[in-house]
C-alpha positions as a Markdown table, in Angstrom:
| # | Residue | x | y | z |
|---|---|---|---|---|
| 1 | Met | -6.0 | 50.0 | 24.8 |
| 2 | Asp | -3.3 | 52.2 | 26.1 |
| 3 | Ser | -3.9 | 55.6 | 27.8 |
| 4 | Ala | -2.1 | 57.4 | 24.9 |
| 5 | Thr | -4.7 | 56.2 | 22.4 |
| 6 | Asn | -7.6 | 57.2 | 24.7 |
| 7 | Glu | -6.0 | 60.6 | 25.2 |
| 8 | Gln | -5.7 | 61.1 | 21.4 |
| 9 | Arg | -9.4 | 60.1 | 21.0 |
| 10 | Ala | -10.4 | 62.6 | 23.6 |
| 11 | His | -8.8 | 65.5 | 21.7 |
| 12 | Gln | -9.8 | 64.6 | 18.2 |
| 13 | Ala | -13.4 | 65.0 | 17.3 |
| 14 | Leu | -14.7 | 62.0 | 15.5 |
| 15 | Tyr | -17.3 | 64.0 | 13.6 |
| 16 | Arg | -14.5 | 66.0 | 12.1 |
| 17 | Lys | -12.2 | 63.1 | 11.5 |
| 18 | Tyr | -14.9 | 61.1 | 9.7 |
| 19 | Arg | -16.7 | 64.0 | 8.0 |
| 20 | Pro | -17.5 | 63.0 | 4.4 |
| 21 | Ser | -15.3 | 64.8 | 1.8 |
| 22 | Val | -16.8 | 63.5 | -1.4 |
| 23 | Phe | -20.3 | 62.7 | -2.6 |
| 24 | Asp | -19.7 | 58.9 | -2.4 |
| 25 | His | -19.0 | 59.1 | 1.3 |
| 26 | Val | -22.3 | 60.8 | 2.2 |
| 27 | Arg | -24.8 | 58.6 | 4.0 |
| 28 | Gly | -28.6 | 59.0 | 4.2 |
| 29 | Gln | -29.0 | 61.9 | 1.8 |
| 30 | Glu | -29.1 | 60.1 | -1.6 |
| 31 | Pro | -31.8 | 62.4 | -3.2 |
| 32 | Val | -29.7 | 65.5 | -2.4 |
| 33 | Val | -26.5 | 63.9 | -3.6 |
| 34 | Ser | -27.9 | 62.7 | -6.9 |
| 35 | Val | -29.1 | 66.2 | -7.9 |
| 36 | Leu | -26.0 | 68.0 | -6.8 |
| 37 | Arg | -23.7 | 65.4 | -8.5 |
| 38 | Ala | -25.7 | 65.8 | -11.7 |
| 39 | Ala | -25.4 | 69.6 | -11.5 |
| 40 | Val | -21.6 | 69.3 | -11.2 |
| 41 | Glu | -21.3 | 66.9 | -14.0 |
| 42 | Gln | -23.4 | 69.0 | -16.3 |
| 43 | Gly | -21.8 | 72.3 | -15.2 |
| 44 | Lys | -25.2 | 73.7 | -14.1 |
| 45 | Ile | -24.1 | 75.3 | -10.8 |
| 46 | Ala | -26.6 | 77.7 | -9.3 |
| 47 | His | -25.4 | 80.8 | -7.5 |
| 48 | Ala | -27.5 | 80.3 | -4.4 |
| 49 | Tyr | -28.4 | 77.2 | -2.5 |
| 50 | Leu | -30.4 | 76.7 | 0.6 |
| 51 | Phe | -29.8 | 73.5 | 2.7 |
| 52 | Ala | -32.5 | 72.9 | 5.3 |
| 53 | Gly | -32.7 | 70.2 | 7.8 |
| 54 | Gly | -32.1 | 69.1 | 11.4 |
| 55 | Arg | -28.9 | 69.6 | 13.3 |
| 56 | Gly | -26.1 | 67.2 | 12.4 |
| 57 | Thr | -27.7 | 66.0 | 9.1 |
| 58 | Gly | -24.7 | 67.0 | 7.0 |
| 59 | Lys | -25.6 | 70.4 | 5.6 |
| 60 | Thr | -22.3 | 72.2 | 6.0 |
| 61 | Ser | -20.4 | 69.0 | 5.0 |
| 62 | Met | -22.4 | 68.8 | 1.8 |
| 63 | Ala | -21.7 | 72.5 | 1.1 |
| 64 | Arg | -17.9 | 71.8 | 1.4 |
| 65 | Ile | -18.2 | 68.7 | -0.8 |
| 66 | Leu | -20.1 | 70.8 | -3.4 |
| 67 | Ala | -17.4 | 73.5 | -3.2 |
| 68 | His | -14.6 | 71.0 | -3.8 |
| 69 | Ala | -16.5 | 69.2 | -6.5 |
| 70 | Val | -16.6 | 72.3 | -8.6 |
| 71 | Gly | -12.8 | 72.8 | -8.1 |
| 72 | Thr | -12.9 | 75.5 | -5.3 |
| 73 | Ser | -9.7 | 75.5 | -3.2 |
| 74 | Asp | -9.9 | 76.0 | 0.5 |
| 75 | Asn | -8.5 | 79.5 | 0.1 |
| 76 | Asp | -11.7 | 80.4 | -1.8 |
| 77 | Ile | -14.2 | 78.9 | 0.7 |
| 78 | Tyr | -15.5 | 81.3 | 3.3 |
| 79 | Glu | -17.7 | 80.2 | 6.2 |
| 80 | Met | -19.8 | 82.4 | 8.4 |
| 81 | Asp | -21.8 | 81.4 | 11.5 |
| 82 | Ala | -24.9 | 83.6 | 11.3 |
| 83 | Ala | -25.8 | 82.8 | 14.9 |
| 84 | Ser | -22.8 | 84.9 | 16.1 |
| 85 | Asn | -22.4 | 87.2 | 13.0 |
| 86 | Arg | -26.0 | 88.1 | 12.3 |
| 87 | Gly | -26.0 | 91.8 | 11.8 |
| 88 | Ile | -26.1 | 94.1 | 8.8 |
| 89 | Asp | -22.4 | 95.2 | 9.3 |
| 90 | Glu | -21.2 | 91.6 | 8.8 |
| 91 | Ile | -23.4 | 91.1 | 5.7 |
| 92 | Arg | -22.3 | 94.4 | 4.2 |
| 93 | Glu | -18.7 | 93.3 | 4.7 |
| 94 | Leu | -19.5 | 90.0 | 3.0 |
| 95 | Arg | -21.3 | 91.8 | 0.2 |
| 96 | Asp | -18.3 | 94.0 | -0.5 |
| 97 | Ser | -15.9 | 91.0 | -0.5 |
| 98 | Val | -17.8 | 89.1 | -3.3 |
| 99 | Ala | -16.7 | 91.7 | -5.8 |
| 100 | Thr | -13.1 | 90.5 | -5.7 |
| 101 | Leu | -12.1 | 87.5 | -7.8 |
| 102 | Pro | -11.2 | 84.1 | -6.3 |
| 103 | Phe | -7.5 | 83.4 | -5.5 |
| 104 | Ala | -7.1 | 80.2 | -7.5 |
| 105 | Ser | -10.5 | 78.8 | -8.3 |
| 106 | Thr | -13.4 | 79.3 | -10.7 |
| 107 | Tyr | -15.7 | 80.2 | -7.8 |
| 108 | Lys | -15.6 | 82.0 | -4.4 |
| 109 | Phe | -17.8 | 79.8 | -2.2 |
| 110 | Tyr | -19.7 | 81.4 | 0.7 |
| 111 | Ile | -21.2 | 79.1 | 3.4 |
| 112 | Ile | -23.5 | 80.8 | 5.8 |
| 113 | Asp | -24.5 | 78.5 | 8.6 |
| 114 | Glu | -27.5 | 79.0 | 10.9 |
| 115 | Ala | -28.8 | 81.5 | 8.3 |
| 116 | His | -32.2 | 81.8 | 10.0 |
| 117 | Ala | -30.5 | 83.8 | 12.8 |
| 118 | Leu | -29.8 | 86.8 | 10.5 |
| 119 | Thr | -31.6 | 90.0 | 11.3 |
| 120 | Pro | -34.3 | 91.4 | 9.0 |
| 121 | Gln | -31.8 | 94.2 | 8.1 |
| 122 | Ala | -29.1 | 91.6 | 7.3 |
| 123 | Trp | -31.5 | 89.7 | 5.1 |
| 124 | Gln | -32.3 | 92.8 | 3.2 |
| 125 | Ala | -28.6 | 93.6 | 2.7 |
| 126 | Leu | -28.0 | 90.1 | 1.4 |
| 127 | Leu | -31.0 | 90.1 | -0.9 |
| 128 | Lys | -29.4 | 92.5 | -3.4 |
| 129 | Thr | -26.3 | 90.2 | -3.8 |
| 130 | Leu | -28.5 | 87.1 | -4.3 |
| 131 | Glu | -30.5 | 89.0 | -6.9 |
| 132 | Glu | -27.4 | 90.0 | -9.0 |
| 133 | Pro | -24.5 | 87.8 | -7.8 |
| 134 | Pro | -21.1 | 88.0 | -9.6 |
| 135 | Ser | -20.6 | 85.0 | -11.9 |
| 136 | His | -17.7 | 83.8 | -9.7 |
| 137 | Val | -19.7 | 83.6 | -6.5 |
| 138 | Val | -21.8 | 80.7 | -5.1 |
| 139 | Phe | -23.7 | 81.0 | -1.8 |
| 140 | Val | -24.9 | 78.1 | 0.4 |
| 141 | Leu | -27.2 | 79.0 | 3.2 |
| 142 | Ala | -27.7 | 76.3 | 5.8 |
| 143 | Thr | -30.6 | 76.4 | 8.3 |
| 144 | Thr | -32.3 | 74.2 | 10.8 |
| 145 | Glu | -35.4 | 76.5 | 10.8 |
| 146 | Leu | -36.5 | 76.9 | 7.2 |
| 147 | Glu | -39.7 | 78.7 | 8.3 |
| 148 | Lys | -37.6 | 81.7 | 9.5 |
| 149 | Val | -36.1 | 82.3 | 6.1 |
| 150 | Pro | -37.8 | 85.1 | 4.2 |
| 151 | Asp | -39.8 | 84.2 | 1.1 |
| 152 | Thr | -37.7 | 86.7 | -0.9 |
| 153 | Ile | -34.6 | 84.7 | -0.1 |
| 154 | Leu | -36.3 | 81.3 | -0.7 |
| 155 | Ser | -37.3 | 82.4 | -4.2 |
| 156 | Arg | -33.7 | 83.1 | -5.2 |
| 157 | Cys | -32.2 | 79.8 | -3.9 |
| 158 | Gln | -32.4 | 76.2 | -4.9 |
| 159 | Thr | -33.7 | 74.6 | -1.8 |
| 160 | Phe | -32.7 | 71.1 | -0.6 |
| 161 | Arg | -34.2 | 69.4 | 2.4 |
| 162 | Phe | -31.9 | 67.2 | 4.4 |
| 163 | Ala | -33.7 | 64.2 | 6.0 |
| 164 | Lys | -32.9 | 62.8 | 9.4 |
| 165 | Pro | -30.8 | 59.7 | 8.8 |
| 166 | Ala | -32.6 | 56.4 | 9.4 |
| 167 | Gln | -31.7 | 54.5 | 12.6 |
| 168 | Glu | -30.0 | 51.8 | 10.5 |
| 169 | Val | -27.8 | 54.4 | 8.8 |
| 170 | Leu | -26.6 | 55.6 | 12.1 |
| 171 | Val | -26.0 | 52.1 | 13.5 |
| 172 | Gln | -23.8 | 51.3 | 10.5 |
| 173 | Leu | -21.9 | 54.6 | 11.0 |
| 174 | Val | -21.2 | 53.6 | 14.6 |
| 175 | Leu | -20.0 | 50.1 | 13.6 |
| 176 | Asp | -17.8 | 51.4 | 10.8 |
| 177 | Val | -16.2 | 54.2 | 12.8 |
| 178 | Ala | -15.6 | 52.0 | 15.8 |
| 179 | Lys | -13.9 | 49.4 | 13.5 |
| 180 | Lys | -11.7 | 52.1 | 12.1 |
| 181 | Glu | -10.8 | 53.2 | 15.6 |
| 182 | Gly | -9.8 | 49.6 | 16.4 |
| 183 | Val | -12.6 | 49.0 | 18.9 |
| 184 | Ala | -15.2 | 46.2 | 18.6 |
| 185 | Ile | -18.8 | 47.2 | 19.5 |
| 186 | Ser | -21.7 | 44.8 | 19.4 |
| 187 | Arg | -24.7 | 45.6 | 17.3 |
| 188 | Pro | -27.0 | 46.1 | 20.3 |
| 189 | Gly | -24.4 | 48.6 | 21.7 |
| 190 | Ala | -24.3 | 50.4 | 18.3 |
| 191 | Glu | -28.1 | 50.6 | 18.3 |
| 192 | Ile | -28.1 | 52.3 | 21.7 |
| 193 | Ile | -25.5 | 54.9 | 20.5 |
| 194 | Ala | -27.5 | 55.5 | 17.3 |
| 195 | Leu | -30.7 | 56.0 | 19.2 |
| 196 | Met | -29.1 | 58.4 | 21.6 |
| 197 | Gly | -27.8 | 60.4 | 18.5 |
| 198 | Asp | -31.5 | 61.3 | 17.7 |
| 199 | Gly | -31.1 | 61.6 | 14.0 |
| 200 | Ser | -27.8 | 63.6 | 14.0 |
| 201 | Phe | -24.6 | 62.3 | 12.6 |
| 202 | Arg | -22.6 | 64.8 | 14.7 |
| 203 | Asp | -24.4 | 63.8 | 18.0 |
| 204 | Thr | -24.1 | 60.1 | 17.2 |
| 205 | Leu | -20.3 | 60.4 | 16.7 |
| 206 | Gly | -20.0 | 62.6 | 19.8 |
| 207 | Ile | -21.7 | 59.9 | 21.9 |
| 208 | Leu | -19.5 | 57.2 | 20.3 |
| 209 | Gln | -16.4 | 59.3 | 21.2 |
| 210 | Lys | -17.5 | 59.5 | 24.8 |
| 211 | Val | -17.9 | 55.8 | 24.9 |
| 212 | Leu | -14.6 | 55.1 | 23.1 |
| 213 | Thr | -12.6 | 57.1 | 25.6 |
| 214 | Leu | -13.6 | 54.6 | 28.3 |
| 215 | Ser | -12.5 | 51.6 | 26.3 |
| 216 | Ala | -9.6 | 49.8 | 27.9 |
| 217 | Asp | -9.5 | 46.5 | 26.0 |
| 218 | Asn | -10.6 | 47.3 | 22.4 |
| 219 | Thr | -14.0 | 45.9 | 23.1 |
| 220 | Leu | -17.2 | 47.6 | 24.4 |
| 221 | Ala | -20.1 | 45.4 | 25.5 |
| 222 | Glu | -23.7 | 46.5 | 25.4 |
| 223 | Glu | -23.9 | 46.7 | 29.2 |
| 224 | Glu | -20.9 | 49.0 | 29.4 |
| 225 | Ile | -22.2 | 51.3 | 26.7 |
| 226 | Ala | -25.7 | 51.4 | 28.3 |
| 227 | Arg | -24.2 | 52.3 | 31.7 |
| 228 | Val | -22.1 | 55.2 | 30.2 |
| 229 | Val | -25.0 | 56.8 | 28.3 |
| 230 | Gly | -27.8 | 56.1 | 30.7 |
| 231 | Ala | -29.7 | 53.6 | 28.6 |
| 232 | Pro | -31.2 | 50.2 | 29.4 |
| 233 | Thr | -29.8 | 47.1 | 27.9 |
| 234 | Ser | -31.8 | 45.2 | 25.3 |
| 235 | Gly | -32.4 | 42.6 | 28.0 |
| 236 | Met | -34.1 | 45.1 | 30.2 |
| 237 | Val | -36.3 | 46.3 | 27.4 |
| 238 | Asn | -37.2 | 42.8 | 26.4 |
| 239 | Glu | -38.1 | 41.8 | 30.0 |
| 240 | Leu | -40.4 | 44.8 | 30.2 |
| 241 | Leu | -42.1 | 43.9 | 26.9 |
| 242 | Leu | -42.7 | 40.4 | 28.3 |
| 243 | Ala | -44.2 | 41.8 | 31.4 |
| 244 | Leu | -46.5 | 44.0 | 29.3 |
| 245 | Ala | -47.5 | 41.1 | 27.2 |
| 246 | Ala | -48.3 | 39.1 | 30.3 |
| 247 | Lys | -50.3 | 42.1 | 31.6 |
| 248 | Asp | -48.2 | 42.0 | 34.8 |
| 249 | Leu | -48.3 | 45.7 | 35.8 |
| 250 | Ala | -46.6 | 45.1 | 39.2 |
| 251 | His | -43.6 | 43.5 | 37.5 |
| 252 | Ala | -43.5 | 46.2 | 34.8 |
| 253 | Leu | -43.4 | 49.0 | 37.3 |
| 254 | Ala | -40.8 | 47.2 | 39.4 |
| 255 | Leu | -38.6 | 46.8 | 36.3 |
| 256 | Leu | -39.0 | 50.5 | 35.4 |
| 257 | Asn | -38.1 | 51.8 | 38.8 |
| 258 | Ser | -35.2 | 49.4 | 39.1 |
| 259 | Ala | -33.8 | 50.6 | 35.8 |
| 260 | Val | -34.1 | 54.3 | 36.9 |
| 261 | Ala | -32.4 | 53.5 | 40.2 |
| 262 | Gln | -29.5 | 52.1 | 38.2 |
| 263 | Gly | -29.1 | 55.4 | 36.2 |
| 264 | Val | -31.2 | 54.6 | 33.2 |
| 265 | Glu | -32.8 | 57.7 | 31.7 |
| 266 | Ala | -36.6 | 57.4 | 31.4 |
| 267 | Lys | -36.7 | 59.1 | 28.0 |
| 268 | Val | -34.1 | 56.6 | 26.6 |
| 269 | Phe | -36.1 | 53.7 | 28.0 |
| 270 | Val | -39.3 | 54.9 | 26.3 |
| 271 | Leu | -37.4 | 55.5 | 23.0 |
| 272 | Leu | -36.2 | 51.9 | 23.0 |
| 273 | Leu | -39.6 | 50.6 | 24.0 |
| 274 | Val | -41.3 | 52.6 | 21.2 |
| 275 | Ala | -38.8 | 51.2 | 18.6 |
| 276 | Lys | -39.5 | 47.6 | 19.7 |
| 277 | Val | -43.2 | 47.9 | 20.0 |
| 278 | Arg | -43.3 | 49.4 | 16.5 |
| 279 | Thr | -41.2 | 46.5 | 15.3 |
| 280 | Ile | -43.6 | 44.0 | 16.9 |
| 281 | Leu | -46.6 | 45.7 | 15.1 |
| 282 | Leu | -44.8 | 45.7 | 11.8 |
| 283 | Leu | -44.0 | 42.0 | 12.1 |
| 284 | Arg | -47.7 | 41.3 | 13.0 |
| 285 | Phe | -49.3 | 43.3 | 10.3 |
| 286 | Ser | -46.6 | 43.3 | 7.6 |
| 287 | Pro | -44.9 | 39.9 | 7.8 |
| 288 | Gln | -43.1 | 40.5 | 4.5 |
| 289 | Leu | -40.8 | 42.8 | 6.4 |
| 290 | Lys | -39.5 | 39.9 | 8.5 |
| 291 | Asn | -36.1 | 39.5 | 6.8 |
| 292 | Gln | -35.5 | 43.2 | 6.7 |
| 293 | Ile | -36.3 | 43.6 | 10.4 |
| 294 | Ala | -34.3 | 40.5 | 11.4 |
| 295 | Ala | -31.2 | 42.2 | 9.9 |
| 296 | Gln | -31.6 | 45.0 | 12.4 |
| 297 | Tyr | -31.6 | 42.9 | 15.6 |
| 298 | Asn | -29.5 | 40.1 | 17.1 |
| 299 | Ala | -30.8 | 36.6 | 17.3 |
| 300 | Ala | -32.2 | 36.9 | 20.8 |
| 301 | Asp | -34.1 | 40.1 | 20.2 |
| 302 | Ser | -35.4 | 38.8 | 16.9 |
| 303 | Ala | -36.8 | 35.7 | 18.5 |
| 304 | Ile | -38.6 | 37.6 | 21.3 |
| 305 | Leu | -40.0 | 40.2 | 18.9 |
| 306 | Ala | -41.3 | 37.5 | 16.5 |
| 307 | Asp | -42.9 | 35.7 | 19.5 |
| 308 | Leu | -44.7 | 38.8 | 20.7 |
| 309 | Ala | -45.9 | 39.5 | 17.2 |
| 310 | Gly | -48.1 | 36.4 | 17.6 |
| 311 | Ser | -51.0 | 35.8 | 19.9 |
| 312 | Lys | -48.8 | 35.8 | 23.0 |
| 313 | Gly | -48.2 | 39.5 | 22.5 |
| 314 | Ala | -51.8 | 40.6 | 22.0 |
| 315 | Ala | -51.4 | 43.2 | 24.8 |
| 316 | Val | -48.5 | 44.8 | 22.9 |
| 317 | Asn | -50.7 | 46.7 | 20.5 |
| 318 | Ser | -51.3 | 50.1 | 18.8 |
| 319 | Arg | -52.9 | 51.5 | 22.0 |
| 320 | Leu | -49.7 | 50.7 | 23.9 |
| 321 | Leu | -47.6 | 52.4 | 21.2 |
| 322 | Ala | -49.8 | 55.5 | 21.3 |
| 323 | Glu | -49.5 | 55.7 | 25.1 |
| 324 | Leu | -45.7 | 55.3 | 25.0 |
| 325 | Ile | -45.5 | 58.1 | 22.4 |
| 326 | Thr | -47.6 | 60.4 | 24.6 |
| 327 | Ala | -45.3 | 59.6 | 27.6 |
| 328 | Leu | -42.3 | 60.4 | 25.4 |
| 329 | Leu | -43.7 | 63.9 | 24.6 |
| 330 | Glu | -44.6 | 64.5 | 28.3 |
| 331 | Ile | -41.3 | 63.4 | 29.8 |
| 332 | Thr | -39.4 | 66.7 | 29.2 |
| 333 | Arg | -42.1 | 68.6 | 31.1 |
| 334 | Ala | -42.6 | 66.2 | 34.0 |
| 335 | Pro | -41.0 | 67.0 | 37.4 |
| 336 | Leu | -40.1 | 63.3 | 37.6 |
| 337 | Pro | -39.4 | 61.9 | 34.2 |
| 338 | Ile | -40.5 | 58.4 | 35.1 |
| 339 | Val | -44.1 | 59.5 | 36.0 |
| 340 | Pro | -45.4 | 59.9 | 32.4 |
| 341 | Leu | -44.3 | 56.4 | 31.6 |
| 342 | Glu | -45.9 | 55.0 | 34.8 |
| 343 | Leu | -49.2 | 56.9 | 33.9 |
| 344 | Ala | -49.1 | 55.4 | 30.4 |
| 345 | Leu | -49.0 | 51.9 | 31.9 |
| 346 | Tyr | -51.8 | 52.7 | 34.3 |
| 347 | Arg | -53.9 | 53.8 | 31.4 |
| 348 | Val | -53.0 | 50.8 | 29.2 |
| 349 | Phe | -53.9 | 48.4 | 32.1 |
| 350 | Gly | -57.1 | 50.4 | 33.0 |
| 351 | Val | -56.3 | 51.0 | 36.7 |
| 352 | Asp | -57.6 | 54.5 | 37.2 |
| 353 | Ser | -59.3 | 53.4 | 40.4 |
| 354 | Val | -58.3 | 51.5 | 43.5 |
| 355 | Thr | -58.2 | 47.7 | 43.0 |
| 356 | Lys | -58.8 | 45.1 | 45.6 |
């Protein structure tokens, strides 16, 4: 990979380059897509929509897709970030502009991002327009905090909730985009990036871009990706799982502290542990999911997880999963992020007192 290509990647945001532009390209929001597509096909377009969901779940992208689906040109699409334009003056200016006809479209499309940030006075000013909108105007309000949107606004909008994309959706996104960028990434490496993306398409592609800028040979190994993002390799996680299954606390603690010394983030380690312990429990208690789960892991991982789902992994149980989740919640508040995980293991192994 030459330096010119890496420089180009560094200056071109992948989440913009690969943002879906039509309904067929949207991932992980099938219920929302089906309803909006039907509305377009039937010509039943509402004049106010509210898209609610976590960051990076595709709310503003969907708003643009809807706008283009009803034939709105870019000249008639107006976007406003309410986080920085939250006052009554901005809303009054918007309210005045809706009276004018679109340039070359049936609709003028207004997308208000981070709508929950509007002031009470701004909401009140917007309410009148939502109550009696001109026939040529469509509003899409996007928010990550639905509970902050006034009931009077909610009652005047069609509300759509955007779910966090499943881990497998993000993994496939990473693999697809990397391939289009001409870089080969192993599935375990893609899983690390997807996990770090934490349910956000935008964050996942941002992490992928960071990793791609370091690629010098069109190939990124799991170890290289893990080192860049501060994650453990699947081998590290598997070794810790085997130590837990063997009830070898000393080895488990040594593995954890060795990983942290190598730059692995404790939170990421716990996230990966939680995912694999959950998988082991699913294999143990719902074996019909075996083929579905196998498709999500490489052969080595699948073999270890299947082995631990049997009697050998009895110590890998629901109590361990609960303790790991507790540790995950406590890590952000701990002065040393590794400590909540160590405490979780002490509790699981029942070593609250001095042993001889």
